[in-house]
Backbone as CSV, one residue per row, in Angstrom:
resi,resn,N_x,N_y,N_z,CA_x,CA_y,CA_z,C_x,C_y,C_z
1,UNK,16.949,-12.824,-0.523,16.051,-12.964,0.183,16.044,-12.369,1.270
2,UNK,14.838,-11.745,1.157,13.978,-10.538,2.340,14.228,-11.464,3.482
3,UNK,14.041,-10.636,4.674,13.923,-10.677,5.940,12.635,-10.628,6.054
4,UNK,12.029,-11.223,7.614,10.619,-10.450,7.380,10.957,-8.888,8.742
5,UNK,12.060,-8.594,8.920,12.317,-7.084,9.300,12.444,-6.352,8.106
6,UNK,12.917,-7.161,7.597,13.933,-6.038,6.833,12.104,-6.053,5.760
7,UNK,11.286,-6.786,5.513,10.167,-6.663,4.693,9.444,-5.771,5.988
8,UNK,8.981,-6.006,7.238,8.123,-5.302,7.810,8.403,-3.965,7.527
9,UNK,10.316,-3.254,7.987,10.232,-2.303,8.104,10.382,-1.536,6.801
10,UNK,9.615,-2.071,5.497,9.893,-1.438,4.365,8.203,-1.416,4.599
11,UNK,7.712,-1.942,4.874,6.150,-2.306,4.944,5.401,-0.912,5.869
12,UNK,6.377,0.079,6.835,6.034,0.828,7.434,6.334,2.315,7.058
13,UNK,8.036,1.902,5.786,7.927,2.994,5.896,6.782,3.562,4.587
14,UNK,6.336,2.130,3.381,5.176,2.846,2.659,4.307,2.561,2.862
15,UNK,3.578,2.337,4.106,2.729,2.883,4.784,2.220,4.322,5.494
16,UNK,3.761,4.345,6.352,3.784,5.808,6.804,3.536,7.380,4.574
17,UNK,3.818,6.027,3.729,4.340,7.107,3.016,2.404,7.845,2.118
18,UNK,1.958,6.564,2.258,0.426,6.302,1.663,-0.300,7.461,2.862
19,UNK,-0.362,7.319,3.984,-0.645,8.308,4.623,-0.073,9.432,4.866
20,UNK,0.607,10.079,4.350,0.668,11.410,4.529,0.705,12.149,3.011
21,UNK,1.893,10.972,1.775,1.141,11.307,0.534,-0.119,10.880,-0.633
22,UNK,-0.868,10.144,0.257,-2.070,9.510,0.020,-1.924,8.584,-1.670
23,UNK,-0.523,8.565,-2.103,-0.876,7.479,-2.609,0.805,7.445,-3.370
24,UNK,0.759,6.346,-3.526,1.940,5.488,-4.514,2.047,4.696,-5.276
25,UNK,3.436,4.687,-5.842,2.942,3.541,-7.161,4.546,2.812,-7.436
26,UNK,4.654,2.111,-7.876,5.604,0.735,-7.321,6.595,1.312,-7.397
27,UNK,7.775,2.194,-8.487,8.562,2.944,-8.647,8.467,4.083,-7.865
28,UNK,8.002,4.481,-7.433,7.978,5.133,-5.825,8.706,3.747,-4.862
29,UNK,8.055,3.209,-4.662,8.178,2.053,-3.825,9.915,1.916,-4.123
30,UNK,10.168,0.929,-5.291,12.025,1.232,-5.436,12.717,2.262,-5.217
31,UNK,12.638,2.864,-5.326,13.017,4.174,-5.359,13.437,5.035,-4.069
32,UNK,12.107,5.001,-3.454,12.738,5.358,-1.838,13.077,5.153,-1.115
33,UNK,12.372,3.236,-1.271,12.264,2.471,-0.070,13.390,1.026,-0.070
34,UNK,13.234,1.415,-1.823,14.095,0.013,-2.406,12.569,-1.058,-1.771
35,UNK,11.028,-0.742,-2.146,10.397,-2.177,-1.564,9.946,-2.070,-3.215
36,UNK,10.385,-4.196,-3.665,9.872,-4.166,-4.904,8.449,-5.778,-4.274
37,UNK,8.273,-5.905,-3.482,6.984,-6.202,-3.537,5.693,-5.317,-2.847
38,UNK,5.254,-3.998,-3.557,4.615,-3.283,-2.956,2.992,-4.114,-3.494
39,UNK,2.675,-4.641,-4.212,1.097,-4.991,-4.516,1.303,-6.444,-2.884
40,UNK,2.432,-7.262,-2.867,1.722,-7.839,-1.182,2.040,-6.570,-0.040
41,UNK,2.537,-6.309,-0.018,2.196,-4.759,1.416,0.804,-4.427,0.952
42,UNK,0.347,-3.611,-0.298,-1.068,-3.681,-0.040,-2.104,-4.051,0.293
43,UNK,-1.407,-5.439,-0.495,-2.562,-6.562,0.100,-2.895,-6.669,1.129
44,UNK,-1.340,-6.849,2.513,-1.280,-7.178,3.607,-2.133,-5.952,4.053
45,UNK,-2.085,-5.285,3.637,-2.191,-3.280,4.259,-4.027,-3.444,4.325
46,UNK,-4.286,-4.162,3.371,-5.775,-3.895,3.198,-6.887,-5.171,3.909
47,UNK,-5.719,-6.067,4.651,-6.133,-6.440,5.375,-6.219,-6.647,7.354
48,UNK,-5.509,-5.740,7.371,-5.175,-4.888,8.130,-6.296,-4.025,8.649
49,UNK,-6.690,-3.940,7.306,-8.400,-2.321,7.722,-7.797,-1.007,7.253
50,UNK,-6.791,-1.685,6.272,-6.583,0.432,5.735,-7.593,0.076,4.804
51,UNK,-8.265,0.851,3.921,-8.742,0.847,3.211,-7.398,1.812,1.643
52,UNK,-7.618,0.834,0.565,-7.011,1.462,-0.882,-7.664,1.421,-2.223
53,UNK,-7.455,2.514,-3.079,-7.589,1.679,-3.923,-7.113,1.275,-5.436
54,UNK,-6.807,0.670,-6.222,-5.906,0.706,-7.221,-6.559,1.310,-8.360
55,UNK,-5.553,2.070,-8.671,-5.659,3.271,-10.164,-4.917,2.496,-11.790
56,UNK,-5.694,2.333,-12.883,-4.017,2.005,-13.428,-4.275,2.908,-14.104
57,UNK,-3.152,3.355,-14.618,-2.554,4.211,-15.698,-1.751,3.525,-17.028
58,UNK,-2.838,3.743,-17.310,-1.806,3.301,-19.251,-1.152,4.552,-19.998
59,UNK,0.330,4.752,-19.703,0.431,6.500,-20.919,1.383,5.154,-21.524
60,UNK,1.877,6.572,-22.111,3.081,5.833,-23.126,3.443,4.389,-23.604
61,UNK,2.175,3.817,-24.059,2.954,1.964,-23.956,2.685,1.300,-23.015
62,UNK,2.078,2.045,-21.707,2.989,1.169,-20.550,1.444,1.428,-19.530
63,UNK,1.439,0.558,-18.137,0.430,0.469,-17.859,0.520,0.239,-15.913
64,UNK,0.471,0.880,-15.697,0.727,0.611,-14.570,0.298,0.944,-13.101
65,UNK,0.179,0.464,-11.869,-0.530,0.718,-10.454,-0.575,2.215,-10.141
66,UNK,-2.029,2.449,-9.392,-1.367,4.274,-8.754,-2.166,3.422,-7.042
67,UNK,-1.303,3.020,-6.332,-2.536,2.925,-4.766,-2.678,4.117,-4.837
68,UNK,-4.015,4.187,-4.460,-4.455,5.869,-2.904,-4.620,5.413,-1.759
69,UNK,-4.367,5.693,-1.145,-4.765,5.490,0.707,-6.746,6.272,1.066
70,UNK,-6.910,5.896,1.844,-8.320,6.098,2.070,-8.927,5.972,3.386
71,UNK,-7.860,5.946,3.730,-8.281,5.647,5.457,-8.017,4.460,5.788
72,UNK,-8.650,4.354,7.548,-9.133,3.328,7.901,-10.302,2.496,7.334
73,UNK,-10.671,0.705,8.180,-12.011,1.001,7.033,-12.922,1.026,8.551
74,UNK,-13.526,1.795,8.892,-14.076,1.971,10.286,-15.098,0.897,10.333
75,UNK,-14.918,-0.107,9.390,-16.173,-1.108,10.516,-15.323,-2.943,10.789
76,UNK,-14.050,-2.422,9.996,-13.290,-3.520,10.623,-13.663,-4.039,11.694
77,UNK,-13.639,-4.564,12.200,-13.834,-6.149,13.765,-15.536,-5.537,14.466
78,UNK,-16.059,-4.254,13.887,-17.176,-4.703,14.381,-18.540,-5.301,14.119
79,UNK,-18.868,-5.668,15.004,-20.167,-6.677,14.910,-21.490,-6.226,14.438
80,UNK,-22.907,-6.381,13.809,-24.114,-5.613,13.696,-24.538,-5.911,14.963
81,UNK,-24.827,-3.755,14.858,-25.640,-4.058,16.142,-24.763,-3.367,17.272
82,UNK,-23.578,-3.696,16.780,-22.537,-2.448,18.040,-22.757,-1.150,18.480
């Protein structure tokens, strides 16, 4: 079982990868960072205000997600009229 510290460390690596490379796949996350829970990480990053789009790719009878980083959500935490 993965510890919270290990999960957070891997999530930091995935976040840095997304910011620098602008995209990541599950296979890249596994190979580069041994991060097997990429979809959970993406969900958490979105909750933390990151804008990430999911592209479903179909090739060679296989489908997989490519997550594209679009920056921080500028409206997060702001109230109307401020």
